TIDO-952738 format. One line per 5 residues: number of its first residue (from 1); their letters; for each residue x, y, z of N, C-alpha, C. Coordinates in nm, 3 decimals. Each point is the difference from the previous one (the first is absolute). Layout:
<atoms>
NUM) A) X,Y,Z,X,Y,Z,X,Y,Z | ... $
</atoms>
This chain:
<atoms>
1) MWKQI) -0.960,0.175,-1.779,0.109,-0.022,0.094,0.030,0.127,0.079 | -0.014,0.118,-0.062,0.034,0.125,0.068,-0.090,0.027,0.119 | -0.127,-0.039,-0.012,-0.092,0.017,0.112,0.048,-0.083,0.120 | 0.045,-0.121,-0.025,0.051,-0.086,0.106,0.130,0.056,0.058 | 0.085,0.055,-0.086,0.125,0.060,0.047,-0.028,0.117,0.094 $
6) IRVTM) -0.095,0.084,-0.036,-0.037,0.113,0.087,-0.056,-0.052,0.132 | -0.087,-0.099,-0.006,-0.060,-0.057,0.122,0.108,-0.057,0.093 | 0.093,-0.077,-0.056,0.106,-0.061,0.080,0.095,0.108,0.053 | 0.025,0.103,-0.079,0.082,0.112,0.047,-0.062,0.064,0.123 | -0.130,0.022,-0.003,-0.067,0.062,0.113,0.007,-0.090,0.124 $
11) IAGVL) -0.026,-0.128,-0.018,0.002,-0.094,0.113,0.141,-0.008,0.060 | 0.099,-0.028,-0.083,0.137,-0.015,0.049,0.053,0.133,0.054 | -0.033,0.109,-0.065,0.046,0.131,0.046,-0.053,0.036,0.137 | -0.129,-0.026,0.023,-0.060,0.028,0.131,0.058,-0.092,0.106 | 0.015,-0.128,-0.032,0.059,-0.094,0.097,0.142,0.041,0.039 $
16) DLSAA) 0.081,0.033,-0.100,0.139,0.035,0.025,0.010,0.130,0.079 | -0.078,0.100,-0.039,0.004,0.128,0.071,-0.050,-0.015,0.143 | -0.100,-0.084,0.020,-0.051,-0.025,0.135,0.106,-0.068,0.086 | 0.065,-0.102,-0.055,0.104,-0.071,0.075,0.119,0.091,0.029 | 0.040,0.079,-0.098,0.112,0.092,0.021,-0.035,0.105,0.105 $
21) SLQVF) -0.123,0.049,-0.003,-0.045,0.099,0.099,0.003,-0.060,0.140 | -0.048,-0.122,0.011,0.002,-0.068,0.130,0.144,-0.023,0.047 | 0.085,-0.040,-0.091,0.140,-0.025,0.035,0.068,0.126,0.051 | -0.014,0.112,-0.071,0.069,0.122,0.044,-0.062,0.056,0.128 | -0.127,-0.028,0.020,-0.063,0.044,0.125,0.055,-0.080,0.119 $
26) IMKSL) 0.007,-0.132,-0.017,0.050,-0.086,0.108,0.149,0.025,0.026 | 0.079,0.011,-0.105,0.145,0.010,0.017,0.049,0.141,0.033 | -0.070,0.102,-0.055,0.052,0.136,0.016,-0.105,0.101,0.048 | -0.121,-0.047,0.030,-0.110,0.086,0.041,-0.032,0.108,-0.103 | 0.017,-0.032,-0.128,-0.031,0.093,-0.108,-0.138,-0.032,-0.058 $
31) TPDIL) -0.065,0.103,-0.048,-0.135,-0.015,-0.055,0.006,-0.014,-0.153 | -0.109,-0.045,-0.062,0.000,-0.021,-0.146,0.033,0.125,-0.082 | -0.035,0.119,0.051,0.033,0.121,-0.076,0.152,0.018,-0.014 | 0.073,-0.036,0.105,0.147,0.008,-0.006,0.054,-0.104,-0.099 | -0.060,-0.117,-0.002,0.040,-0.104,-0.095,-0.020,0.050,-0.144 $
36) LEYIA) -0.114,0.061,-0.027,-0.025,0.053,-0.135,0.096,0.113,-0.035 | 0.032,0.083,0.098,0.099,0.106,-0.024,0.137,-0.060,-0.027 | 0.033,-0.109,0.070,0.127,-0.068,-0.024,0.007,-0.051,-0.144 | -0.109,-0.058,-0.047,-0.003,-0.047,-0.139,0.018,0.118,-0.095 | -0.070,0.111,0.027,0.011,0.119,-0.085,0.139,0.063,0.008 $
41) SGLFG) 0.070,-0.023,0.110,0.134,0.059,0.013,0.096,-0.057,-0.104 | -0.036,-0.111,-0.060,0.080,-0.053,-0.110,0.005,0.096,-0.117 | -0.106,0.079,-0.015,-0.005,0.100,-0.108,0.034,0.141,0.048 | -0.040,0.032,0.124,0.011,0.138,0.047,0.106,0.022,0.108 | 0.065,-0.106,0.044,0.098,0.013,0.107,-0.066,0.042,0.131 $
46) QAAFE) 0.072,0.074,0.082,-0.049,0.040,0.132,-0.124,0.090,-0.009 | -0.021,0.065,-0.111,-0.118,0.086,-0.016,-0.131,-0.078,0.016 | 0.005,-0.131,-0.023,-0.120,-0.084,0.011,-0.051,-0.008,0.143 | 0.083,0.032,0.097,-0.039,-0.012,0.141,-0.057,0.130,0.058 | -0.043,0.090,-0.087,-0.058,0.127,0.045,-0.145,-0.014,0.044 $
51) GKPFH) -0.057,-0.118,-0.012,-0.137,-0.022,0.045,-0.107,0.043,-0.099 | 0.039,0.021,-0.124,-0.097,0.041,-0.101,-0.075,-0.122,-0.054 | -0.132,0.011,-0.013,-0.078,-0.112,-0.055,0.048,-0.041,-0.139 | 0.051,0.095,-0.077,0.050,-0.030,-0.134,0.107,-0.109,0.004 | 0.093,0.011,0.094,0.108,-0.099,0.008,-0.054,-0.137,0.040 $
56) MFVGL) -0.096,-0.002,0.091,-0.061,-0.128,0.038,-0.071,-0.063,-0.119 | -0.070,0.082,-0.077,-0.070,-0.050,-0.119,0.100,-0.055,-0.102 | 0.109,0.071,-0.021,0.103,-0.048,-0.093,0.059,-0.132,0.051 | 0.024,-0.009,0.131,0.049,-0.125,0.057,-0.094,-0.115,-0.026 | -0.130,0.026,0.014,-0.102,-0.101,-0.028,0.002,-0.041,-0.147 $
61) LVHFF) 0.010,0.098,-0.088,0.006,-0.029,-0.145,0.124,-0.080,-0.036 | 0.113,0.038,0.056,0.125,-0.072,-0.029,-0.010,-0.145,0.048 | -0.054,-0.017,0.121,-0.016,-0.136,0.054,-0.085,-0.085,-0.095 | -0.116,0.051,-0.038,-0.089,-0.079,-0.086,0.057,-0.016,-0.141 | 0.079,0.094,-0.048,0.064,-0.015,-0.130,0.099,-0.115,0.003 $
66) IVFCC) 0.078,-0.009,0.107,0.097,-0.110,0.013,-0.073,-0.135,0.005 | -0.107,-0.006,0.078,-0.079,-0.124,0.008,-0.060,-0.033,-0.137 | -0.052,0.102,-0.068,-0.057,-0.020,-0.134,0.105,-0.059,-0.095 | 0.123,0.050,0.007,0.107,-0.054,-0.085,0.027,-0.146,0.032 | 0.005,-0.035,0.128,0.021,-0.140,0.041,-0.110,-0.089,-0.055 $
71) VTIYF) -0.123,0.043,0.018,-0.115,-0.080,-0.044,0.001,-0.015,-0.151 | 0.021,0.109,-0.071,-0.002,-0.003,-0.147,0.108,-0.091,-0.054 | 0.121,0.013,0.050,0.110,-0.084,-0.048,-0.030,-0.147,0.026 | -0.051,-0.031,0.119,-0.030,-0.139,0.033,-0.110,-0.055,-0.092 | -0.106,0.075,-0.020,-0.109,-0.046,-0.086,0.047,-0.018,-0.144 $
76) LLYPK) 0.088,0.085,-0.048,0.050,-0.013,-0.137,0.097,-0.117,-0.014 | 0.077,-0.026,0.104,0.097,-0.110,-0.006,-0.060,-0.136,0.035 | -0.110,-0.001,0.071,-0.060,-0.125,0.049,-0.014,-0.106,-0.110 | -0.065,0.029,-0.112,-0.014,-0.105,-0.102,0.132,-0.027,-0.074 | 0.082,0.101,-0.017,0.125,-0.017,-0.075,0.102,-0.086,0.074 $
81) LHLQR) 0.003,0.012,0.132,0.094,-0.077,0.081,-0.060,-0.130,0.054 | -0.123,-0.029,-0.044,-0.069,-0.122,0.042,-0.007,-0.011,0.153 | -0.034,0.110,0.063,-0.006,0.003,0.146,-0.119,-0.079,0.055 | -0.091,-0.041,-0.089,-0.116,-0.076,0.045,0.038,-0.138,0.056 | 0.120,-0.046,-0.028,0.041,-0.129,0.056,0.044,0.012,0.146 $
86) WRFYL) 0.011,0.123,0.051,0.036,0.025,0.139,-0.121,0.057,0.072 | -0.017,-0.034,0.125,-0.110,0.053,0.079,0.030,0.144,0.042 | -0.105,0.077,0.025,0.015,0.142,0.031,0.085,0.026,0.124 | -0.006,-0.088,0.098,0.078,0.023,0.122,0.149,-0.021,-0.024 | 0.036,-0.072,-0.106,0.141,-0.015,-0.037,0.046,0.117,-0.087 $
91) TGVGI) -0.080,0.038,-0.097,0.039,0.115,-0.084,-0.002,0.128,0.082 | -0.084,0.003,0.105,-0.005,0.116,0.087,0.134,0.029,0.067 | 0.076,-0.106,0.030,0.133,0.018,0.058,0.089,0.075,-0.099 | -0.004,-0.043,-0.124,0.080,0.067,-0.104,-0.041,0.145,-0.019 | -0.130,0.025,-0.001,-0.050,0.137,-0.013,0.054,0.085,0.114 $
96) AIIAW) -0.009,-0.050,0.123,0.044,0.076,0.117,0.149,0.030,-0.005 | 0.080,-0.099,-0.035,0.145,0.020,-0.004,0.038,0.098,-0.111 | -0.062,-0.016,-0.117,0.029,0.093,-0.110,-0.045,0.142,0.036 | -0.117,0.014,0.061,-0.049,0.133,0.040,0.096,0.063,0.101 | 0.049,-0.079,0.095,0.093,0.053,0.100,0.131,0.043,-0.066 $
101) IVTTQ) 0.053,-0.083,-0.089,0.126,0.033,-0.069,-0.016,0.127,-0.083 | -0.107,0.008,-0.078,-0.023,0.118,-0.084,-0.014,0.125,0.086 | -0.075,-0.012,0.111,-0.019,0.115,0.088,0.132,0.045,0.062 | 0.074,-0.094,0.057,0.121,0.037,0.075,0.121,0.027,-0.088 | 0.006,-0.061,-0.118,0.119,0.012,-0.083,-0.018,0.090,-0.122 $
106) VIIPF) -0.125,0.033,-0.034,-0.025,0.085,-0.117,-0.076,0.126,0.039 | -0.119,-0.017,0.057,-0.086,0.116,0.027,0.063,0.093,0.103 | 0.036,-0.052,0.116,0.055,0.086,0.106,0.133,0.064,-0.041 | 0.095,-0.074,-0.057,0.125,0.065,-0.040,-0.018,0.111,-0.104 | -0.101,-0.009,-0.085,-0.023,0.103,-0.100,-0.097,0.107,0.046 $
111) SLIPH) -0.039,-0.006,0.126,-0.090,0.101,0.056,0.078,0.094,0.091 | -0.070,0.092,0.062,0.062,0.093,0.094,-0.003,-0.053,0.143 | -0.046,-0.124,0.019,-0.005,-0.061,0.133,0.142,-0.042,0.039 | 0.045,0.038,0.119,0.134,-0.043,0.043,0.007,-0.153,0.010 | 0.108,-0.054,-0.047,0.016,-0.145,0.000,0.037,-0.047,0.141 $
116) APFHL) -0.078,-0.092,0.054,0.024,-0.054,0.134,0.092,-0.123,-0.010 | 0.077,-0.026,0.102,0.085,-0.121,-0.001,-0.086,-0.126,0.004 | 0.054,-0.108,-0.052,-0.071,-0.128,-0.002,-0.018,-0.051,0.143 | -0.121,-0.049,0.027,-0.030,-0.059,0.130,-0.080,-0.127,-0.029 | 0.056,-0.116,0.032,-0.062,-0.128,-0.036,-0.142,-0.015,0.055 $
121) GRSLL) -0.021,0.031,0.126,-0.132,-0.016,0.060,-0.105,0.086,-0.068 | 0.034,0.127,-0.026,-0.095,0.090,-0.067,-0.026,-0.045,-0.144 | 0.105,-0.048,-0.064,-0.015,-0.047,-0.139,-0.092,-0.122,-0.007 | 0.019,-0.094,0.091,-0.086,-0.119,0.001,-0.144,0.036,0.033 | -0.020,0.095,0.092,-0.136,0.047,0.031,-0.063,0.066,-0.122 $
126) AILIL) 0.077,0.082,-0.070,-0.050,0.066,-0.121,-0.040,-0.103,-0.106 | 0.083,-0.101,-0.019,-0.031,-0.104,-0.099,-0.123,-0.079,0.043 | -0.014,-0.028,0.128,-0.118,-0.070,0.050,-0.127,0.082,-0.024 | 0.007,0.130,0.027,-0.116,0.087,-0.027,-0.030,0.003,-0.149 | 0.104,0.011,-0.082,-0.021,0.000,-0.146,-0.060,-0.133,-0.046 $
131) YACIG) 0.043,-0.109,0.060,-0.056,-0.131,-0.036,-0.149,-0.006,0.034 | -0.034,0.039,0.122,-0.140,-0.010,0.044,-0.091,0.100,-0.070 | 0.051,0.119,-0.026,-0.087,0.108,-0.049,0.009,0.025,-0.151 | 0.110,-0.039,-0.060,0.019,0.021,-0.144,0.008,-0.135,-0.073 | 0.091,-0.085,0.044,0.025,-0.126,-0.070,-0.120,-0.094,-0.005 $
136) IPIGY) -0.058,-0.027,0.115,-0.115,-0.092,0.003,-0.120,0.056,-0.077 | -0.041,0.125,0.023,-0.116,0.049,-0.076,0.025,0.002,-0.151 | 0.116,0.047,-0.043,0.027,0.003,-0.145,0.001,-0.141,-0.055 | 0.073,-0.090,0.065,0.006,-0.138,-0.047,-0.136,-0.067,-0.001 | -0.077,0.019,0.106,-0.132,-0.063,0.011,-0.095,0.049,-0.110 $
141) FAEKY) -0.010,0.131,-0.015,-0.095,0.053,-0.098,0.045,-0.025,-0.143 | 0.130,-0.004,-0.026,0.047,-0.036,-0.134,-0.033,-0.146,-0.029 | 0.022,-0.087,0.097,-0.032,-0.142,-0.018,-0.147,-0.018,-0.032 | -0.088,0.067,0.075,-0.144,-0.009,-0.024,-0.037,0.058,-0.137 | 0.059,0.111,-0.034,-0.031,0.065,-0.128,0.038,-0.089,-0.118 $
146) FQN) 0.117,-0.059,0.004,0.049,-0.079,-0.113,-0.057,-0.142,-0.002 | -0.066,-0.042,0.107,-0.069,-0.128,-0.001,-0.127,0.007,-0.085 | -0.057,0.118,-0.009,-0.127,0.018,-0.076,0.024,0.012,-0.148 $
</atoms>
């Protein structure tokens, strides 16, 4: 199961990071290195924006660690919660909403990232990206894994 968890983490992590990079480029003309520094700023504060490759690497590690946690928890809970009776595109909605809540209400408040005010449009876009890039891949690959 761990091999599959790592594989799904890589797939979902790359999809999510790609979508987030595209989003910040379109909305704010920012490049992926700034996005990774933003993620690292949760640990290092403003020092993460000094342009050091170390901070970008830490941002990348943090991103994939969070995705790994999502994938691992879902794979461990899948048989216990009898999620096989639901299709992956339905459980993907739950994954996306839970990931968004955990990110905005737990991870960011306990990090050094300044808390931004709630914005409905941005929140819905974030949940949609999480659904497409995290929820669907995790749900799909878990469904396939547990069918075997």
